[in-house]
Each structure stands twice: as C-alpha cells, then as structure tokens.
The first five atom37 places (N, CA, C, CB, O) and aatype in JSON, in Angstrom:
{
  "aatype": [12, 18, 5, 0, 19, 2, 16, 13, 7, 14, 1, 17, 6, 11, 11, 9, 6, 9, 14, 11, 6, 4, 11, 14, 7, 14, 3, 13, 15, 0, 6, 3, 4, 19, 9, 2, 15, 6, 14, 19, 9, 19, 16, 18, 11, 2, 14, 10, 2, 11, 3, 15, 10, 3, 0, 13, 10, 15, 6, 10, 1, 11, 16, 7, 18, 15, 5, 6, 0, 16, 6, 10, 6, 15, 0, 19, 11, 10, 5],
  "atom_mask": [
    [1, 1, 1, 1, 1],
    [1, 1, 1, 1, 1],
    [1, 1, 1, 1, 1],
    [1, 1, 1, 1, 1],
    [1, 1, 1, 1, 1],
    [1, 1, 1, 1, 1],
    [1, 1, 1, 1, 1],
    [1, 1, 1, 1, 1],
    [1, 1, 1, 0, 1],
    [1, 1, 1, 1, 1],
    [1, 1, 1, 1, 1],
    [1, 1, 1, 1, 1],
    [1, 1, 1, 1, 1],
    [1, 1, 1, 1, 1],
    [1, 1, 1, 1, 1],
    [1, 1, 1, 1, 1],
    [1, 1, 1, 1, 1],
    [1, 1, 1, 1, 1],
    [1, 1, 1, 1, 1],
    [1, 1, 1, 1, 1],
    [1, 1, 1, 1, 1],
    [1, 1, 1, 1, 1],
    [1, 1, 1, 1, 1],
    [1, 1, 1, 1, 1],
    [1, 1, 1, 0, 1],
    [1, 1, 1, 1, 1],
    [1, 1, 1, 1, 1],
    [1, 1, 1, 1, 1],
    [1, 1, 1, 1, 1],
    [1, 1, 1, 1, 1],
    [1, 1, 1, 1, 1],
    [1, 1, 1, 1, 1],
    [1, 1, 1, 1, 1],
    [1, 1, 1, 1, 1],
    [1, 1, 1, 1, 1],
    [1, 1, 1, 1, 1],
    [1, 1, 1, 1, 1],
    [1, 1, 1, 1, 1],
    [1, 1, 1, 1, 1],
    [1, 1, 1, 1, 1],
    [1, 1, 1, 1, 1],
    [1, 1, 1, 1, 1],
    [1, 1, 1, 1, 1],
    [1, 1, 1, 1, 1],
    [1, 1, 1, 1, 1],
    [1, 1, 1, 1, 1],
    [1, 1, 1, 1, 1],
    [1, 1, 1, 1, 1],
    [1, 1, 1, 1, 1],
    [1, 1, 1, 1, 1],
    [1, 1, 1, 1, 1],
    [1, 1, 1, 1, 1],
    [1, 1, 1, 1, 1],
    [1, 1, 1, 1, 1],
    [1, 1, 1, 1, 1],
    [1, 1, 1, 1, 1],
    [1, 1, 1, 1, 1],
    [1, 1, 1, 1, 1],
    [1, 1, 1, 1, 1],
    [1, 1, 1, 1, 1],
    [1, 1, 1, 1, 1],
    [1, 1, 1, 1, 1],
    [1, 1, 1, 1, 1],
    [1, 1, 1, 0, 1],
    [1, 1, 1, 1, 1],
    [1, 1, 1, 1, 1],
    [1, 1, 1, 1, 1],
    [1, 1, 1, 1, 1],
    [1, 1, 1, 1, 1],
    [1, 1, 1, 1, 1],
    [1, 1, 1, 1, 1],
    [1, 1, 1, 1, 1],
    [1, 1, 1, 1, 1],
    [1, 1, 1, 1, 1],
    [1, 1, 1, 1, 1],
    [1, 1, 1, 1, 1],
    [1, 1, 1, 1, 1],
    [1, 1, 1, 1, 1],
    [1, 1, 1, 1, 1]
  ],
  "atom_positions": [
    [[9.02, -9.56, -12.55], [7.45, -9.52, -11.98], [7.25, -9.59, -10.59], [6.62, -10.66, -12.48], [6.24, -9.3, -9.95]],
    [[8.53, -10.09, -10.13], [8.22, -9.33, -8.45], [8.18, -8.43, -7.98], [8.75, -9.43, -7.61], [7.4, -8.05, -7.1]],
    [[9.29, -7.73, -8.63], [9.45, -5.94, -8.46], [8.31, -5.35, -9.44], [11.24, -5.21, -9.06], [8.34, -4.23, -9.95]],
    [[7.82, -5.83, -9.53], [6.31, -4.74, -10.46], [4.95, -5.39, -9.53], [5.96, -5.33, -12.92], [3.85, -4.86, -9.64]],
    [[5.12, -6.35, -8.81], [3.7, -6.35, -8.33], [4.42, -5.67, -6.68], [2.7, -8.29, -8.38], [3.76, -5.09, -5.82]],
    [[5.56, -5.89, -6.66], [6.13, -5.08, -5.31], [5.87, -4.03, -5.03], [7.29, -4.9, -5.15], [5.25, -3.52, -4.1]],
    [[6.71, -3.44, -6.46], [6.14, -1.84, -6.22], [4.66, -1.45, -6.43], [6.88, -0.86, -7.22], [4.21, -0.41, -5.95]],
    [[4.04, -2.17, -7.05], [2.53, -1.06, -7.68], [1.61, -1.79, -7.11], [2.07, -0.88, -9.59], [0.56, -1.29, -6.7]],
    [[1.92, -3.25, -6.99], [0.72, -3.73, -6.82], [0.32, -3.65, -4.92], [0.0, 0.0, 0.0], [1.13, -3.51, -4.01]],
    [[-0.86, -3.77, -4.85], [-1.8, -3.51, -3.44], [-1.31, -4.03, -2.38], [-3.19, -4.06, -3.43], [-0.99, -5.22, -2.37]],
    [[-1.19, -3.23, -1.34], [-0.95, -2.92, -0.03], [-2.42, -3.06, 0.89], [-0.3, -1.43, -0.03], [-3.53, -2.61, 0.61]],
    [[-1.87, -4.1, 2.47], [-3.2, -4.22, 3.16], [-2.9, -3.7, 4.43], [-3.82, -5.67, 3.25], [-1.79, -3.73, 4.96]],
    [[-3.63, -3.35, 4.76], [-3.92, -2.88, 6.35], [-4.84, -3.52, 7.61], [-4.53, -1.62, 6.23], [-5.94, -4.01, 7.38]],
    [[-4.43, -3.48, 8.53], [-5.08, -4.19, 9.16], [-5.78, -2.99, 10.19], [-4.21, -5.37, 9.7], [-4.82, -2.34, 10.62]],
    [[-6.99, -2.46, 10.73], [-7.0, -1.68, 11.65], [-8.26, -2.29, 12.61], [-7.09, -0.25, 11.08], [-9.09, -3.17, 12.4]],
    [[-8.14, -1.83, 13.21], [-9.24, -2.36, 14.45], [-9.5, -0.87, 15.16], [-8.42, -3.73, 15.82], [-8.85, -0.11, 15.88]],
    [[-11.03, -0.9, 14.46], [-11.44, 0.89, 15.46], [-11.99, 0.82, 16.77], [-12.79, 1.96, 14.72], [-13.0, 0.25, 17.18]],
    [[-11.39, 1.3, 17.19], [-12.14, 0.99, 18.92], [-12.88, 2.87, 19.15], [-10.23, 0.45, 20.73], [-12.45, 4.01, 18.99]],
    [[-14.36, 2.14, 19.67], [-15.06, 2.73, 19.79], [-14.43, 3.77, 21.15], [-16.18, 1.92, 19.77], [-13.52, 3.49, 21.93]],
    [[-15.48, 5.33, 21.06], [-15.11, 6.38, 21.97], [-15.15, 5.47, 23.66], [-16.39, 7.86, 21.74], [-14.18, 5.63, 24.4]],
    [[-16.01, 4.81, 23.99], [-16.53, 4.39, 25.26], [-15.59, 3.8, 25.45], [-17.72, 3.73, 25.47], [-15.32, 3.76, 26.65]],
    [[-14.61, 3.04, 24.53], [-13.42, 1.93, 25.14], [-12.53, 2.53, 25.48], [-12.78, 0.9, 24.31], [-12.28, 2.04, 26.58]],
    [[-11.82, 3.31, 25.31], [-11.12, 4.7, 24.62], [-10.82, 5.52, 26.57], [-12.8, 5.97, 23.08], [-11.73, 6.17, 27.1]],
    [[-9.53, 5.29, 27.24], [-9.5, 5.64, 28.69], [-9.92, 7.54, 28.59], [-7.62, 5.16, 29.46], [-9.6, 8.36, 27.73]],
    [[-10.72, 7.7, 29.82], [-11.23, 8.92, 29.87], [-12.45, 9.36, 29.83], [0.0, 0.0, 0.0], [-13.24, 8.42, 29.75]],
    [[-12.87, 10.21, 29.86], [-14.02, 10.19, 30.72], [-15.41, 10.03, 29.75], [-14.01, 11.61, 31.65], [-16.56, 10.1, 30.18]],
    [[-15.12, 9.86, 28.74], [-15.86, 8.57, 27.97], [-16.2, 7.7, 27.75], [-15.88, 8.25, 27.52], [-16.88, 7.33, 26.79]],
    [[-15.44, 6.65, 29.36], [-15.16, 5.03, 29.1], [-16.4, 4.41, 29.74], [-13.62, 4.35, 29.87], [-16.71, 4.48, 30.93]],
    [[-16.81, 4.03, 29.12], [-18.28, 2.96, 29.81], [-18.51, 1.97, 29.24], [-19.74, 3.48, 29.82], [-18.91, 1.69, 28.11]],
    [[-18.07, 1.1, 30.68], [-17.35, -0.65, 30.96], [-19.0, -1.39, 30.06], [-17.1, -1.35, 33.58], [-18.94, -2.29, 29.23]],
    [[-20.21, -0.75, 30.48], [-21.07, -1.62, 29.76], [-21.64, -1.22, 28.31], [-22.16, -1.85, 30.62], [-22.54, -1.81, 27.72]],
    [[-20.9, -0.03, 27.84], [-20.97, 0.15, 26.56], [-20.0, -0.31, 25.25], [-21.07, 1.28, 26.63], [-20.13, -0.35, 24.03]],
    [[-18.66, -0.69, 26.49], [-17.77, -0.85, 25.27], [-17.93, -2.32, 24.96], [-16.17, -0.42, 25.52], [-18.31, -3.23, 25.69]],
    [[-17.46, -2.33, 23.45], [-17.41, -3.36, 22.71], [-16.7, -3.15, 21.51], [-18.58, -3.79, 22.51], [-16.92, -2.23, 20.73]],
    [[-15.64, -4.21, 21.36], [-15.12, -3.86, 20.45], [-14.79, -5.41, 19.73], [-14.02, -2.87, 20.87], [-14.55, -6.48, 20.28]],
    [[-14.88, -5.1, 18.45], [-15.69, -5.97, 17.28], [-13.92, -6.48, 17.08], [-16.86, -4.89, 15.59], [-13.11, -5.74, 16.52]],
    [[-13.59, -7.67, 17.55], [-12.03, -8.53, 17.27], [-11.76, -8.77, 15.2], [-12.29, -10.72, 18.3], [-10.78, -9.21, 14.6]],
    [[-12.92, -8.34, 14.75], [-12.33, -8.58, 13.05], [-12.21, -7.23, 13.04], [-13.4, -9.33, 11.61], [-12.89, -6.31, 13.48]],
    [[-10.95, -7.34, 12.27], [-10.06, -6.24, 11.72], [-10.6, -5.87, 10.81], [-8.79, -6.46, 11.35], [-11.12, -6.63, 10.0]],
    [[-10.64, -3.78, 10.65], [-11.07, -3.51, 9.23], [-10.24, -4.01, 8.78], [-11.28, -2.27, 8.68], [-9.31, -4.38, 9.5]],
    [[-10.21, -4.29, 6.99], [-9.13, -4.47, 5.91], [-8.79, -3.36, 5.06], [-9.47, -5.5, 5.03], [-9.61, -3.31, 4.14]],
    [[-7.84, -2.35, 4.98], [-7.65, -1.49, 4.53], [-6.85, -1.5, 2.82], [-7.13, -0.97, 5.61], [-5.66, -1.83, 2.83]],
    [[-7.29, -1.25, 1.82], [-6.38, -2.06, 0.71], [-6.19, -0.55, -0.01], [-7.28, -3.59, -0.44], [-7.07, 0.3, -0.11]],
    [[-4.73, -0.43, -0.5], [-4.42, 0.97, -1.03], [-3.52, -0.06, -2.22], [-3.45, 2.38, 0.23], [-3.2, -1.24, -2.14]],
    [[-3.22, 1.26, -3.61], [-1.83, 0.89, -3.91], [-1.07, 2.03, -4.35], [-1.76, -0.16, -4.94], [-1.55, 3.12, -4.65]],
    [[0.18, 1.7, -4.35], [1.02, 2.61, -4.88], [1.13, 3.7, -6.54], [1.98, 1.76, -4.77], [1.47, 3.4, -7.69]],
    [[0.73, 4.74, -6.03], [0.64, 5.28, -7.85], [1.9, 5.41, -8.18], [-0.14, 6.88, -8.31], [3.03, 5.6, -7.72]],
    [[0.7, 5.06, -10.08], [1.9, 5.36, -10.85], [2.16, 5.94, -11.09], [2.21, 5.16, -11.53], [1.24, 6.39, -11.77]],
    [[3.21, 6.85, -11.15], [3.8, 8.48, -11.86], [5.43, 8.2, -11.79], [3.31, 10.24, -10.66], [5.99, 7.25, -11.25]],
    [[6.01, 9.26, -12.46], [6.56, 9.46, -13.17], [8.23, 8.94, -12.3], [6.08, 10.83, -13.68], [9.0, 8.09, -12.74]],
    [[8.4, 9.79, -10.95], [8.79, 9.15, -10.75], [8.93, 7.68, -9.51], [9.23, 9.85, -11.03], [10.02, 7.27, -9.11]],
    [[8.1, 7.32, -9.25], [7.32, 5.53, -9.17], [8.2, 4.59, -10.16], [5.33, 5.43, -9.92], [9.0, 3.67, -10.02]],
    [[7.54, 5.4, -11.35], [8.07, 4.52, -12.69], [9.53, 4.66, -13.21], [7.2, 4.93, -13.95], [9.96, 3.78, -13.96]],
    [[10.34, 5.73, -12.86], [11.42, 5.58, -12.6], [12.55, 5.21, -12.0], [11.43, 5.9, -12.63], [13.67, 5.18, -12.5]],
    [[12.14, 4.86, -10.69], [12.52, 4.5, -9.3], [12.0, 2.4, -9.85], [11.22, 5.73, -7.64], [13.03, 1.88, -10.29]],
    [[11.14, 1.67, -9.87], [10.79, 0.73, -10.55], [12.4, 0.45, -11.63], [9.24, 1.19, -11.29], [13.38, -0.18, -11.24]],
    [[12.24, 1.22, -13.24], [13.1, 0.78, -13.97], [14.05, 0.94, -13.64], [13.1, 1.02, -14.88], [14.72, 0.05, -14.16]],
    [[14.93, 1.79, -12.8], [16.21, 2.11, -12.36], [16.65, 0.17, -11.62], [16.08, 3.79, -10.98], [17.59, -0.58, -11.9]],
    [[15.55, 0.02, -10.73], [15.79, -1.51, -9.98], [15.94, -2.18, -10.94], [14.69, -2.21, -9.09], [16.73, -3.08, -10.69]],
    [[15.42, -2.2, -12.38], [15.44, -2.85, -13.12], [16.42, -3.2, -13.35], [15.0, -2.59, -13.78], [16.87, -4.31, -13.06]],
    [[17.0, -2.3, -13.97], [18.34, -1.93, -14.36], [19.36, -2.21, -13.78], [18.49, -0.89, -14.47], [20.22, -2.41, -14.64]],
    [[19.92, -2.38, -12.41], [20.29, -2.94, -11.47], [20.74, -3.89, -11.01], [19.88, -2.9, -11.14], [21.78, -4.01, -10.37]],
    [[19.44, -5.19, -11.52], [19.24, -6.37, -11.43], [19.1, -7.19, -12.75], [18.24, -6.44, -10.67], [18.3, -8.09, -13.01]],
    [[20.14, -6.62, -13.55], [20.45, -7.02, -14.9], [18.98, -7.1, -16.0], [0.0, 0.0, 0.0], [18.84, -8.06, -16.75]],
    [[18.29, -6.3, -15.95], [16.99, -6.11, -16.81], [17.07, -4.89, -17.65], [15.69, -5.99, -15.9], [16.08, -4.2, -17.88]],
    [[18.52, -4.55, -18.22], [18.24, -3.42, -18.97], [17.48, -3.18, -19.85], [18.97, -3.1, -19.38], [16.8, -2.16, -19.73]],
    [[17.26, -4.24, -21.4], [16.71, -4.52, -21.82], [14.96, -4.05, -21.73], [17.23, -5.39, -21.67], [14.44, -3.08, -22.27]],
    [[14.35, -5.04, -20.92], [13.71, -5.03, -20.53], [13.15, -3.58, -20.0], [13.97, -5.87, -20.07], [11.94, -3.45, -20.17]],
    [[13.72, -2.63, -19.49], [13.41, -1.77, -18.57], [13.02, -0.84, -19.85], [14.58, -1.35, -17.38], [11.89, -0.38, -20.0]],
    [[14.27, -0.6, -20.89], [14.3, -0.05, -21.61], [12.61, 0.0, -22.97], [15.64, -0.49, -21.81], [12.0, 0.86, -23.6]],
    [[12.53, -1.78, -22.76], [10.95, -1.99, -23.44], [9.84, -1.32, -23.0], [10.44, -3.32, -23.29], [9.08, -0.82, -23.84]],
    [[9.56, -1.19, -21.56], [8.63, -1.04, -20.82], [8.44, 0.29, -20.81], [8.78, -1.59, -19.7], [7.41, 0.92, -20.98]],
    [[10.28, 0.88, -20.47], [9.81, 2.56, -20.49], [9.39, 2.77, -21.35], [10.62, 3.63, -20.4], [8.4, 3.4, -21.01]],
    [[9.37, 2.66, -23.0], [9.08, 3.46, -23.98], [7.58, 2.71, -24.22], [10.26, 3.5, -25.24], [6.95, 3.21, -25.16]],
    [[6.9, 1.58, -23.52], [6.0, 0.68, -23.83], [4.77, 2.01, -22.91], [6.4, -1.25, -23.17], [3.7, 2.25, -23.47]],
    [[4.95, 2.4, -22.15], [4.22, 3.14, -20.64], [4.11, 4.42, -21.42], [5.33, 3.29, -18.88], [5.12, 4.79, -22.02]],
    [[3.09, 5.1, -21.48], [2.96, 7.04, -21.63], [1.99, 7.23, -20.28], [1.87, 7.86, -23.51], [0.79, 7.03, -20.11]],
    [[3.07, 7.69, -19.41], [2.56, 8.96, -18.26], [1.86, 10.18, -18.58], [3.7, 9.57, -17.6], [2.44, 11.16, -19.03]],
    [[0.32, 10.1, -18.27], [0.42, 11.83, -18.71], [0.53, 12.37, -17.45], [-0.99, 12.61, -19.56], [0.62, 13.59, -17.31]]
  ]
}
C-alpha cells in the first residue's frame, strides 16, 4: 500500500508568488511591495501509464510481492 501511494499518490509543493514590485530591478517599489506570507499549495499526481505501472510492479516484485504484482497487472487495463 505504501509503495502504491508513494508512486501514484498526490504531491504537494509550496510556492510563494513574488510580485514584480518586490523583485530587484527597475520595477522595485518599497511602497507597493507586499508579499503574501501564505504559500500557494500546488497539487499534482504522477501519471498512471505503462512505464509508471511497470516500474511499480517491478518494485513490488523486488520486495517480495510477486503474486500481488501479477494479480494487479492482470486487473489493470491501460488504454
């Protein structure tokens, strides 16, 4: 279960948008420079495709779950 979530589960990134008024250069403005301290959370998932599934099944087999990998391989139909 851990390996499946680790391989195909969501990922999170924290990004802080810095306005152009706060970046060094000719547009810098001390009066207008306000940075929101709350980061923007970006979420994405790894795609489920033949390569990612094959890598996951290979990892399962290496860790002693060959039967489960074979069952999963026959149950999952990729388009």
